PLY file of the C-alpha trace (Angstrom):
ply
format ascii 1.0
element vertex 334
property float x
property float y
property float z
element edge 333
property int vertex1
property int vertex2
end_header
-125.62 70.59 -203.49
-121.59 70.73 -202.89
-121.55 69.06 -206.56
-124.13 71.78 -207.92
-122.17 74.60 -206.95
-119.21 73.31 -208.47
-121.19 72.75 -212.00
-122.57 76.10 -211.91
-119.25 77.98 -210.65
-117.04 75.75 -213.28
-119.60 74.58 -216.15
-118.31 71.69 -216.95
-117.80 67.68 -215.40
-113.80 68.24 -215.85
-113.72 70.07 -212.49
-115.62 67.95 -210.31
-113.45 65.00 -211.18
-110.79 67.85 -210.33
-112.23 68.41 -207.25
-112.34 64.66 -206.03
-108.69 64.29 -206.75
-107.46 67.25 -204.69
-110.00 65.24 -201.92
-108.07 62.16 -202.25
-104.77 63.04 -202.28
-105.17 66.21 -199.93
-107.50 65.35 -197.34
-108.61 67.08 -194.67
-107.57 65.04 -191.68
-104.29 66.06 -193.04
-104.86 69.25 -192.09
-105.22 68.76 -188.76
-103.20 67.66 -185.60
-103.21 64.32 -184.22
-103.57 64.23 -180.35
-104.90 61.38 -178.94
-105.55 59.65 -175.61
-105.83 56.23 -174.70
-106.29 53.77 -171.64
-105.81 50.05 -171.95
-105.99 47.01 -169.33
-104.00 43.56 -169.59
-107.21 42.30 -169.35
-110.79 43.34 -168.62
-111.92 40.10 -166.78
-109.43 38.86 -163.57
-110.15 37.23 -160.38
-110.79 38.78 -157.16
-107.79 39.81 -155.30
-105.64 39.73 -158.36
-103.92 42.44 -160.30
-104.04 44.00 -163.25
-101.89 46.34 -165.10
-103.54 49.66 -166.88
-101.42 51.88 -169.20
-102.45 55.37 -169.69
-100.64 57.03 -173.02
-101.15 60.48 -174.29
-99.91 61.70 -177.83
-98.91 65.22 -179.16
-97.20 66.23 -181.87
-94.10 68.48 -180.68
-93.95 71.99 -178.83
-97.61 71.33 -177.22
-97.27 71.42 -172.85
-99.82 69.34 -171.16
-101.23 68.67 -167.79
-101.35 64.51 -166.68
-104.41 64.11 -164.80
-104.36 63.88 -161.11
-104.76 60.38 -159.21
-105.71 59.20 -155.84
-105.18 55.49 -154.59
-109.11 54.37 -155.83
-109.97 55.13 -159.11
-113.80 53.99 -158.53
-115.44 52.86 -155.37
-113.07 49.10 -154.57
-111.22 49.45 -157.35
-107.50 50.77 -156.09
-104.20 51.70 -157.62
-101.51 49.43 -155.43
-98.05 51.39 -157.41
-98.00 53.49 -160.12
-94.59 53.99 -162.57
-93.15 57.27 -163.07
-94.26 59.36 -166.37
-92.06 58.70 -169.24
-92.10 60.50 -172.49
-90.57 59.15 -176.09
-90.30 60.90 -179.39
-90.91 59.99 -182.85
-88.11 58.85 -184.70
-88.68 62.24 -186.81
-89.42 64.67 -183.32
-92.36 65.77 -184.55
-94.36 64.46 -181.76
-93.84 62.63 -178.78
-95.75 59.87 -176.56
-95.90 60.20 -172.73
-96.94 56.59 -171.24
-97.54 55.99 -167.18
-98.71 52.29 -165.90
-100.96 51.58 -162.88
-101.51 48.68 -161.39
-105.19 47.93 -160.07
-106.55 45.71 -157.78
-110.05 44.51 -156.14
-110.91 42.78 -153.63
-114.74 43.06 -154.07
-116.72 41.28 -156.89
-118.66 42.85 -159.70
-118.18 45.11 -162.78
-116.31 48.26 -162.47
-116.56 50.94 -164.67
-113.33 53.25 -165.24
-114.39 56.30 -166.16
-112.24 58.59 -169.06
-109.06 59.99 -167.74
-109.06 63.75 -169.33
-105.51 65.28 -170.34
-105.63 68.73 -170.40
-102.95 70.69 -173.65
-102.42 73.46 -175.06
-99.97 74.95 -177.97
-98.30 78.70 -177.55
-98.68 81.31 -178.47
-102.14 80.16 -178.59
-103.66 80.30 -174.63
-106.78 78.33 -175.11
-106.76 74.70 -172.67
-107.81 72.05 -174.60
-109.09 68.11 -173.51
-108.53 64.79 -174.63
-109.96 62.37 -172.94
-109.50 58.49 -173.06
-112.68 56.16 -173.69
-114.41 54.29 -170.64
-113.29 50.88 -170.12
-114.79 47.87 -168.12
-113.51 45.34 -165.87
-115.06 42.76 -164.57
-114.01 41.28 -161.14
-114.96 37.72 -160.37
-114.96 35.67 -157.66
-114.14 31.82 -156.39
-116.79 29.78 -157.31
-117.84 27.83 -154.47
-119.54 24.05 -155.13
-122.48 23.94 -152.69
-123.12 20.25 -153.40
-120.37 19.27 -151.33
-119.85 19.30 -147.60
-118.40 22.00 -145.69
-114.97 21.22 -144.54
-113.53 22.11 -141.68
-111.38 25.85 -141.01
-107.96 24.57 -141.21
-105.64 25.15 -138.23
-102.61 27.65 -138.13
-99.50 25.70 -140.20
-96.88 25.08 -138.16
-93.50 26.65 -139.85
-89.97 25.12 -138.08
-88.27 28.39 -136.15
-85.10 29.55 -138.23
-81.76 30.05 -136.47
-82.57 33.96 -136.89
-85.62 33.25 -134.42
-84.11 31.47 -131.97
-81.09 33.91 -131.91
-82.91 36.38 -129.17
-83.62 33.29 -126.98
-80.15 31.67 -127.15
-78.90 34.67 -126.11
-81.19 35.24 -123.51
-80.80 31.74 -121.82
-76.97 32.45 -121.88
-77.26 35.72 -120.01
-79.47 34.52 -117.30
-76.53 30.95 -116.84
-73.42 33.39 -116.85
-75.87 35.73 -114.28
-76.80 32.83 -112.11
-73.07 31.36 -112.12
-71.96 34.54 -111.02
-74.44 34.23 -107.76
-73.26 31.27 -107.80
-69.83 32.06 -107.22
-70.31 35.11 -105.11
-72.21 33.04 -102.48
-69.35 29.91 -102.71
-66.70 32.87 -102.33
-68.40 34.33 -99.46
-68.99 31.26 -97.27
-65.39 30.28 -97.47
-64.98 34.37 -96.68
-62.43 34.56 -99.45
-62.66 37.66 -101.48
-64.41 37.67 -104.75
-61.67 39.05 -106.93
-58.23 38.23 -106.00
-56.19 41.65 -106.71
-52.72 40.90 -107.64
-50.47 43.03 -105.66
-48.50 45.53 -107.10
-43.99 45.38 -106.85
-42.76 48.01 -105.37
-39.43 48.00 -106.50
-36.49 49.24 -104.28
-34.86 52.43 -104.97
-31.67 50.99 -106.44
-33.90 48.90 -108.93
-35.83 51.99 -109.83
-32.68 54.09 -110.25
-30.68 51.29 -112.23
-33.36 50.88 -114.58
-33.65 54.76 -115.53
-29.62 54.53 -116.19
-30.62 51.75 -118.76
-32.91 54.00 -120.54
-30.83 56.93 -120.58
-28.37 54.39 -122.35
-30.34 53.10 -124.92
-31.20 57.01 -125.71
-27.62 57.53 -126.70
-28.08 61.15 -126.80
-24.54 62.35 -126.02
-24.07 60.11 -129.34
-26.17 62.61 -130.90
-24.27 66.18 -129.04
-26.98 66.46 -126.51
-24.45 66.34 -123.99
-26.47 68.69 -121.53
-29.55 66.82 -121.89
-28.02 63.64 -121.38
-25.51 64.93 -118.01
-28.76 66.83 -116.80
-31.07 63.21 -117.22
-28.28 61.51 -115.55
-27.37 63.83 -112.78
-31.60 63.93 -111.79
-31.62 59.87 -111.70
-28.88 59.96 -108.92
-30.56 63.21 -107.47
-33.95 61.29 -106.79
-31.84 57.83 -105.63
-30.09 60.05 -103.14
-33.27 61.47 -101.81
-34.87 58.59 -101.59
-32.39 56.22 -100.65
-30.68 58.55 -98.25
-32.91 60.87 -97.17
-30.97 63.85 -98.15
-32.84 66.68 -99.81
-30.46 66.23 -102.97
-33.39 67.64 -105.54
-33.04 71.33 -103.57
-29.45 71.14 -103.28
-26.42 72.15 -105.23
-23.60 69.69 -106.20
-21.20 70.77 -103.66
-23.76 70.52 -100.65
-24.88 66.97 -102.16
-21.44 65.99 -101.48
-20.71 67.72 -98.20
-24.15 65.44 -96.56
-22.99 62.58 -98.16
-19.23 63.39 -96.57
-20.84 64.17 -93.52
-22.76 61.42 -92.73
-19.93 58.76 -92.88
-21.54 55.97 -94.50
-19.30 56.50 -97.69
-16.23 55.21 -98.92
-13.80 57.51 -100.33
-13.23 56.11 -103.75
-18.14 55.86 -103.79
-17.42 59.78 -103.12
-14.68 60.31 -105.39
-16.91 58.74 -108.31
-20.17 60.71 -107.43
-18.04 63.70 -107.57
-16.71 63.10 -110.70
-20.15 63.07 -111.65
-21.21 66.09 -110.52
-18.32 68.59 -112.02
-18.95 66.65 -115.17
-22.32 67.25 -115.07
-21.64 71.09 -114.31
-19.04 71.77 -116.52
-21.49 70.94 -119.65
-24.83 72.55 -118.01
-23.31 75.69 -116.58
-19.82 76.14 -118.86
-20.81 74.08 -121.83
-18.34 72.27 -122.03
-17.64 68.88 -124.44
-16.33 66.00 -122.48
-14.50 63.64 -124.49
-16.29 59.82 -125.40
-14.77 58.20 -122.75
-15.66 60.60 -120.36
-19.43 60.40 -120.72
-19.09 56.31 -120.67
-16.97 57.26 -117.00
-20.10 58.55 -115.57
-22.75 56.35 -116.76
-19.96 53.64 -115.25
-19.81 56.19 -111.95
-23.16 56.49 -111.59
-24.07 52.85 -111.73
-21.22 51.57 -109.40
-22.75 54.45 -107.16
-26.21 52.88 -107.02
-25.09 49.26 -106.98
-22.44 50.65 -104.13
-25.15 52.23 -101.82
-28.09 49.94 -102.09
-29.42 47.61 -99.66
-27.68 44.15 -99.82
-29.50 41.49 -98.99
-27.32 39.35 -96.47
-27.87 35.76 -94.56
-28.04 38.68 -90.97
-31.19 39.85 -92.21
-32.69 39.50 -88.15
-29.56 42.05 -87.86
-31.08 45.48 -86.01
-28.33 47.24 -87.64
-28.80 48.68 -90.91
-26.86 47.68 -93.67
-22.82 49.03 -93.71
-22.52 51.29 -96.50
0 1
1 2
2 3
3 4
4 5
5 6
6 7
7 8
8 9
9 10
10 11
11 12
12 13
13 14
14 15
15 16
16 17
17 18
18 19
19 20
20 21
21 22
22 23
23 24
24 25
25 26
26 27
27 28
28 29
29 30
30 31
31 32
32 33
33 34
34 35
35 36
36 37
37 38
38 39
39 40
40 41
41 42
42 43
43 44
44 45
45 46
46 47
47 48
48 49
49 50
50 51
51 52
52 53
53 54
54 55
55 56
56 57
57 58
58 59
59 60
60 61
61 62
62 63
63 64
64 65
65 66
66 67
67 68
68 69
69 70
70 71
71 72
72 73
73 74
74 75
75 76
76 77
77 78
78 79
79 80
80 81
81 82
82 83
83 84
84 85
85 86
86 87
87 88
88 89
89 90
90 91
91 92
92 93
93 94
94 95
95 96
96 97
97 98
98 99
99 100
100 101
101 102
102 103
103 104
104 105
105 106
106 107
107 108
108 109
109 110
110 111
111 112
112 113
113 114
114 115
115 116
116 117
117 118
118 119
119 120
120 121
121 122
122 123
123 124
124 125
125 126
126 127
127 128
128 129
129 130
130 131
131 132
132 133
133 134
134 135
135 136
136 137
137 138
138 139
139 140
140 141
141 142
142 143
143 144
144 145
145 146
146 147
147 148
148 149
149 150
150 151
151 152
152 153
153 154
154 155
155 156
156 157
157 158
158 159
159 160
160 161
161 162
162 163
163 164
164 165
165 166
166 167
167 168
168 169
169 170
170 171
171 172
172 173
173 174
174 175
175 176
176 177
177 178
178 179
179 180
180 181
181 182
182 183
183 184
184 185
185 186
186 187
187 188
188 189
189 190
190 191
191 192
192 193
193 194
194 195
195 196
196 197
197 198
198 199
199 200
200 201
201 202
202 203
203 204
204 205
205 206
206 207
207 208
208 209
209 210
210 211
211 212
212 213
213 214
214 215
215 216
216 217
217 218
218 219
219 220
220 221
221 222
222 223
223 224
224 225
225 226
226 227
227 228
228 229
229 230
230 231
231 232
232 233
233 234
234 235
235 236
236 237
237 238
238 239
239 240
240 241
241 242
242 243
243 244
244 245
245 246
246 247
247 248
248 249
249 250
250 251
251 252
252 253
253 254
254 255
255 256
256 257
257 258
258 259
259 260
260 261
261 262
262 263
263 264
264 265
265 266
266 267
267 268
268 269
269 270
270 271
271 272
272 273
273 274
274 275
275 276
276 277
277 278
278 279
279 280
280 281
281 282
282 283
283 284
284 285
285 286
286 287
287 288
288 289
289 290
290 291
291 292
292 293
293 294
294 295
295 296
296 297
297 298
298 299
299 300
300 301
301 302
302 303
303 304
304 305
305 306
306 307
307 308
308 309
309 310
310 311
311 312
312 313
313 314
314 315
315 316
316 317
317 318
318 319
319 320
320 321
321 322
322 323
323 324
324 325
325 326
326 327
327 328
328 329
329 330
330 331
331 332
332 333
């Protein structure tokens, strides 16, 4: 009918050849956009329990919008989706088309032939709001079971295989056995000590230092600080007299921490137990310290050292001296 119409309109055969040439050079399919949806299996035949890959693909021109099909964990009955890759997009070299792909991993534990229905993809191209559909073709998948030779005798079911235990599996048992052994040893030790009427634990008694030993240790610590060498005169003499006051209070039972230097010297003279030289040395130390603390005096280096030497001498002179006469009822002579 088209040929007759062309003859009537053109009046010659040359128009027919021209029309044919146009169709060959510019086919009508070239004016339509190529949109394809495919679904392909690695293989259409597999054994029961095996796995097969299903590749979904949608090809669209650039600028198109699409909607990917929503998939559950089962494609059809007894055909499950084990995993699915992320949806990936690739463009052609001229950027005029793009392809969207996704891989599904399938398995089945029931033999038979499964017909995987086509996957429907929705797409549109704005400003046209009409939604169109592209659907992949249906695919057949055959799942075979293991063939059984009925001519041979049925063999008994094999029992569980014994696998040697690893060290990681044995470790909890080793730790538990060690813990039980330690508990039993502790109980046996406790009963043995109790039978001998001895304490379970030997607590080391702490040796209490004598006041003189404590004072000498504190004076040595003060010397190491080197306070007066760094112009910290007041701090140096304050600590020095504090050490002596504590010592006097503990050793000579005089409330030295609450009294002035003059009151301490008066009480010591009244006791009559100290030699004049010892009292004079102590007086020199206390007087120098009061001058530094209250009058802001700055003694000479020799005076700082002298105060330390006098303090050490005072402690040593008044410390209880161990003598051969330990059974004597009289106290030591100071």
